[in-house]
Every structure is written in structure tokens, then in C-alpha cells.
C-alpha positions as CSV (number, residue, x, y, z in Angstrom):
1,M,0.0,0.0,0.0
2,L,1.3,3.5,-0.7
3,S,2.4,5.4,2.3
4,C,0.7,8.6,3.5
5,T,2.7,11.8,3.9
6,A,3.8,12.6,7.4
7,G,1.5,15.6,7.6
8,L,1.6,19.3,7.1
9,Q,4.2,21.3,8.9
10,H,3.2,23.9,11.5
11,R,4.3,27.5,10.9
12,A,6.0,29.2,13.8
13,C,4.0,32.0,15.3
14,S,5.9,35.1,16.6
15,K,4.6,37.1,19.5
16,S,3.5,40.6,18.6
17,P,5.5,43.4,20.2
18,N,2.3,45.5,20.6
19,P,-0.2,44.0,23.1
20,A,-3.0,45.9,21.4
21,R,-2.4,43.9,18.2
22,T,-2.4,40.4,19.7
23,R,-5.3,38.2,18.7
24,P,-7.8,36.9,21.2
25,I,-7.0,33.4,22.6
26,S,-9.2,30.6,21.2
27,L,-9.4,26.9,21.6
28,Y,-7.8,26.5,18.2
29,N,-4.9,29.0,18.4
30,T,-2.3,26.2,18.2
31,V,-3.4,24.8,14.9
32,N,-3.2,26.5,11.6
33,L,-5.6,24.7,9.3
34,M,-9.3,23.9,9.5
35,K,-9.9,20.2,10.1
36,N,-12.6,18.7,7.8
37,I,-14.5,15.8,9.3
38,H,-16.2,13.6,6.7
39,F,-19.1,11.6,8.1
40,I,-19.7,8.8,5.4
41,G,-23.3,7.8,6.0
42,G,-26.6,7.0,4.4
43,E,-28.4,5.3,7.3
44,K,-29.5,2.3,5.2
45,G,-27.4,-0.9,5.2
46,G,-26.0,-2.1,1.9
47,V,-25.8,1.2,0.0
48,G,-22.0,1.3,-0.2
49,K,-21.0,3.5,2.7
50,S,-17.8,1.5,3.4
51,V,-17.0,1.4,-0.4
52,V,-17.1,5.2,-0.4
53,S,-15.0,5.4,2.7
54,R,-12.4,3.1,1.1
55,L,-12.4,5.2,-2.0
56,L,-11.8,8.3,0.0
57,A,-9.0,6.7,1.9
58,Q,-7.3,5.4,-1.3
59,Y,-7.8,8.8,-3.0
60,C,-6.0,10.5,-0.1
61,I,-3.2,7.9,-0.1
62,D,-2.7,8.2,-3.9
63,H,-2.7,12.0,-3.8
64,N,-0.4,12.2,-0.7
65,I,-3.2,13.9,1.4
66,P,-2.7,13.2,5.1
67,F,-5.8,11.8,6.8
68,V,-7.1,10.0,9.8
69,A,-9.8,7.3,9.5
70,H,-12.3,5.7,11.8
71,D,-14.8,2.8,11.4
72,S,-18.0,2.8,13.6
73,D,-19.5,-0.4,12.1
74,R,-19.3,-3.0,14.9
75,S,-20.9,-5.7,12.8
76,H,-18.6,-5.8,9.8
77,A,-15.9,-3.2,10.4
78,S,-15.0,-3.6,6.7
79,F,-13.3,-0.2,6.5
80,A,-10.9,-1.1,9.3
81,R,-10.2,-4.5,7.6
82,F,-9.4,-3.1,4.2
83,Y,-7.3,-0.2,5.5
84,S,-6.1,-1.5,8.8
85,G,-3.0,0.6,8.7
86,Y,-5.1,3.8,8.6
87,A,-8.6,3.2,10.1
88,S,-9.2,2.6,13.8
89,K,-12.5,1.5,15.4
90,I,-14.8,3.9,17.3
91,V,-18.2,3.5,19.0
92,V,-20.7,5.9,17.7
93,D,-23.1,5.6,20.6
94,D,-20.4,6.2,23.2
95,Y,-19.7,9.9,24.0
96,E,-16.2,9.2,25.3
97,S,-15.2,7.4,22.1
98,L,-16.5,10.3,20.0
99,D,-15.0,12.9,22.3
100,Q,-11.6,11.3,21.9
101,V,-11.9,11.6,18.1
102,I,-12.3,15.4,18.4
103,E,-9.5,15.6,21.0
104,N,-7.2,13.8,18.6
105,V,-8.3,15.8,15.6
106,T,-7.6,19.2,17.1
107,E,-4.1,18.0,18.1
108,A,-3.2,16.2,14.9
109,E,-1.4,17.5,11.9
110,E,-3.8,15.7,9.5
111,T,-6.6,17.9,8.2
112,R,-8.9,15.3,6.8
113,I,-10.8,12.8,9.0
114,I,-12.9,10.1,7.4
115,I,-15.5,8.4,9.6
116,D,-17.4,5.4,8.2
117,L,-20.8,5.4,9.8
118,A,-22.7,2.2,10.4
119,A,-26.4,1.8,9.4
120,Q,-28.8,3.7,11.7
121,A,-26.0,5.6,13.3
122,M,-27.5,9.1,12.8
123,R,-29.7,9.0,15.9
124,P,-26.9,8.5,18.5
125,L,-24.5,10.6,16.4
126,S,-27.0,13.5,16.3
127,R,-27.6,13.3,20.0
128,W,-23.9,13.6,20.7
129,I,-23.6,16.5,18.2
130,D,-26.5,18.3,19.7
131,D,-25.4,17.8,23.3
132,S,-21.9,18.9,22.5
133,G,-22.9,21.9,20.5
134,L,-20.6,20.7,17.8
135,V,-22.4,22.3,14.9
136,E,-22.6,25.7,16.5
137,G,-19.1,25.6,17.9
138,Q,-17.3,24.0,14.9
139,A,-15.6,27.2,13.7
140,D,-14.4,28.0,17.2
141,I,-12.5,24.8,17.5
142,G,-11.3,24.8,13.9
143,L,-13.6,22.1,12.5
144,K,-15.6,21.8,9.3
145,L,-18.3,19.2,9.2
146,T,-19.2,17.4,5.9
147,F,-21.9,14.8,5.7
148,W,-21.8,12.3,2.9
149,H,-25.1,10.6,2.0
150,V,-24.6,7.5,0.1
151,M,-27.7,6.4,-1.8
152,D,-29.2,3.5,-3.6
153,A,-32.1,4.2,-6.0
154,S,-34.8,3.6,-3.4
155,K,-37.4,5.9,-2.0
156,D,-36.0,5.3,1.5
157,S,-32.7,6.8,0.5
158,V,-34.5,10.0,-0.7
159,I,-36.5,10.3,2.5
160,L,-33.4,9.8,4.6
161,L,-31.6,12.5,2.6
162,G,-34.5,14.9,3.3
163,E,-34.3,14.2,7.0
164,L,-30.5,14.8,7.0
165,L,-30.9,18.2,5.2
166,E,-33.7,19.2,7.5
167,K,-31.7,18.4,10.5
168,F,-28.6,20.4,9.8
169,Q,-29.8,22.9,7.2
170,D,-27.0,25.2,6.0
171,K,-24.8,24.7,9.0
172,V,-22.7,21.8,7.5
173,N,-21.5,20.7,4.1
174,Y,-23.1,17.9,2.1
175,V,-21.9,15.4,-0.5
176,I,-24.5,13.1,-2.1
177,V,-23.3,9.9,-3.7
178,L,-25.5,8.2,-6.2
179,N,-24.1,4.7,-6.0
180,H,-24.8,2.9,-9.3
181,G,-23.4,-0.3,-7.8
182,C,-26.6,-0.4,-5.7
183,G,-29.1,1.0,-8.2
184,E,-29.3,1.9,-11.8
185,R,-32.0,4.5,-12.1
186,F,-32.2,7.5,-9.8
187,E,-35.2,9.2,-11.3
188,M,-36.9,9.3,-7.9
189,F,-34.0,11.3,-6.5
190,H,-33.8,13.7,-9.5
191,A,-37.5,14.4,-9.2
192,S,-37.5,14.9,-5.5
193,A,-37.8,18.0,-3.3
194,A,-34.8,16.7,-1.4
195,K,-32.6,17.2,-4.5
196,Q,-33.8,20.7,-4.9
197,Q,-33.1,21.4,-1.2
198,A,-29.6,19.9,-1.5
199,L,-28.8,22.0,-4.5
200,A,-30.0,25.1,-2.7
201,L,-27.6,24.2,0.1
202,S,-24.7,23.9,-2.4
203,A,-24.4,20.1,-2.0
204,N,-22.0,18.2,-4.2
205,I,-23.6,15.4,-6.1
206,V,-21.3,12.5,-7.1
207,E,-22.1,9.7,-9.5
208,L,-20.3,6.6,-8.6
209,R,-20.1,4.1,-11.4
210,R,-20.7,0.4,-10.9
211,L,-17.8,-2.0,-10.8
212,H,-18.5,-5.5,-12.2
213,N,-20.0,-7.3,-9.2
214,P,-17.8,-10.5,-9.3
215,T,-14.7,-8.3,-9.4
216,M,-15.9,-6.2,-6.4
217,Q,-16.8,-9.5,-4.5
218,K,-13.2,-10.8,-5.1
219,I,-11.8,-7.6,-3.7
220,D,-14.1,-7.8,-0.7
221,N,-13.4,-11.5,0.0
222,A,-9.7,-10.8,-0.1
223,N,-9.9,-7.8,2.3
224,A,-7.8,-6.0,-0.3
225,S,-7.2,-2.3,-0.7
226,F,-8.0,-0.9,-4.1
227,W,-4.3,-0.3,-4.6
228,A,-3.5,-4.0,-3.9
229,A,-6.4,-5.1,-6.2
230,I,-5.0,-3.2,-9.1
231,N,-1.2,-3.6,-8.6
232,S,-0.9,-7.2,-7.3
233,K,-2.3,-10.3,-8.8
234,E,-2.0,-11.9,-5.4
235,G,-3.7,-9.0,-3.7
236,A,-7.2,-9.9,-4.6
237,G,-6.7,-12.8,-7.1
238,L,-7.9,-10.7,-10.0
239,G,-7.2,-11.5,-13.6
240,L,-5.5,-9.1,-16.0
241,L,-8.7,-7.5,-17.3
242,E,-10.3,-7.5,-13.9
243,R,-7.4,-5.4,-12.6
244,Q,-7.8,-3.2,-15.7
245,R,-11.5,-2.7,-15.1
246,T,-10.9,-1.9,-11.4
247,K,-8.3,0.7,-12.5
248,V,-10.8,2.3,-15.0
249,W,-13.5,2.3,-12.3
250,L,-11.1,3.9,-9.7
251,G,-10.0,6.5,-12.2
252,S,-13.7,7.4,-12.9
253,A,-14.3,7.7,-9.1
254,Y,-11.3,9.9,-8.6
255,Q,-12.5,12.2,-11.4
256,A,-15.8,12.6,-9.6
257,L,-14.0,13.3,-6.3
258,H,-11.8,16.0,-7.8
259,N,-14.9,18.3,-7.7
260,V,-15.4,17.8,-4.0
261,A,-13.6,20.0,-1.4
262,L,-11.8,17.4,0.7
């Protein structure tokens, strides 16, 4: 697996000789760059949340973007399995576990944090966010919150998107992923009020192409990263053309991600 960069270097801060010109002290004075926390969700099981988390991780690795990753799925923990060198497990309904993520984030050099959410994780996560005042206080502690809503072509996914947008309104950023690996026709989404609301909130809409199912299954069964699947025959046991198809699919996904502010 390609290695991640060590992180961005901190710039030294000099003390102002004029006390009147010194800036007010804040909780985030010691860190230079805003930290973007990417919550990869969708609420439903089987819509491809972990696939998108793995894509983001591989994108960061291949583009030398420092990141931290967490897996909240206690049933499968597939993100942590595929990218064990990068993703650690957290418990989404445990305040102390989530608190520690924020503590680590504010002290780390990495500016991107990827959190793979389990199905039906939004209720406990929202409770923690509300009780902690995280949305209202995100700027004060140097955070930017981005919610990824991974969708299949069902009505349920559209309804859940509407609930997410209604919950956080214009206070966070949104990325909507239309996963063609879990649905071919997204007319219901395109005709929905949720889409119009998302566009009004400047949400990014990403189309994720389908990778040939037997190829994806081989990668999953081998617990292989996408890099290993493409570059090593032994990595996922893929044939020559299967590796080529995976490379084309990954390139298409990267092209879509280029338009998203990570």
C-alpha cells in the first residue's frame, strides 16, 4: 500500500510586540488549518458507505493527502479491515469514544478525518452532536463538518436524505453519492424536493459508477485495498482484465472526487 505523507508542517508564530495587536485566545490557536471531518453515511445498510470510505482513503493515499480514518461499524468493520493501517474503530453511541476523536483531531497534523458510519448511526450521532454543541461551535474549535449521504435508487434513501438536510440545514456541508453499484435508475431522487433542497444548500452530487459485481466481490473477499487489487495479482486474485476494469473504475471515481472539497 502506498504510504501517506507525514503531515503538514506547522508554521512558527511570533509574539506581537504590541499587546494591542495580539489576537484573542481561542481553543484553536495552536493549529493553523481547519480540520474537515467527513461523516460517510446514508443510514441504510447495503448502500455502499464503506466502499465510499475506502475510495476516499485510497484517494488520499494516492494523492499524498494526510488523513485519519475511523470505522464505527461494529458488525462488519470492513473499512478497518481493508485499510487496517489507517482506520481505527470507534463506538458511535459512546460519548467518550467520539469525544476522543475530536480531541485527537484538534491536536493532529492531518486535516482530513474520514468516519465510516454504520447503518442507523445518525440518531446516536446526532444526540452527541447536539449535546456537545458541535455544529454551533465547529468554527471556534477549527472544524468543518461534511456529511456524505450514500444512496441507492430507493425511496427510502431519498426520504433519509431529506431528514438529514432538514436536521442540519445550511450549518454543514453535504456530498450526495448516487451509487450505481446499488441502483441503476435515480429518477426518484432527481424528481424529489430533497434534491432541490440539496442544490439550494450547495451540496455536491457525485455519480459513482458500478464496478463489475464479481470483481468487487473478489476484492471484498480478499480484504484487499483498491491499490492492492490493481497492482498485485495476489492482492485480490484478480485477472488481468479484472485489474484493468478496477483501474478504470477507480479513475472514474477519482475524477468525480476532484470536484469535492476534501
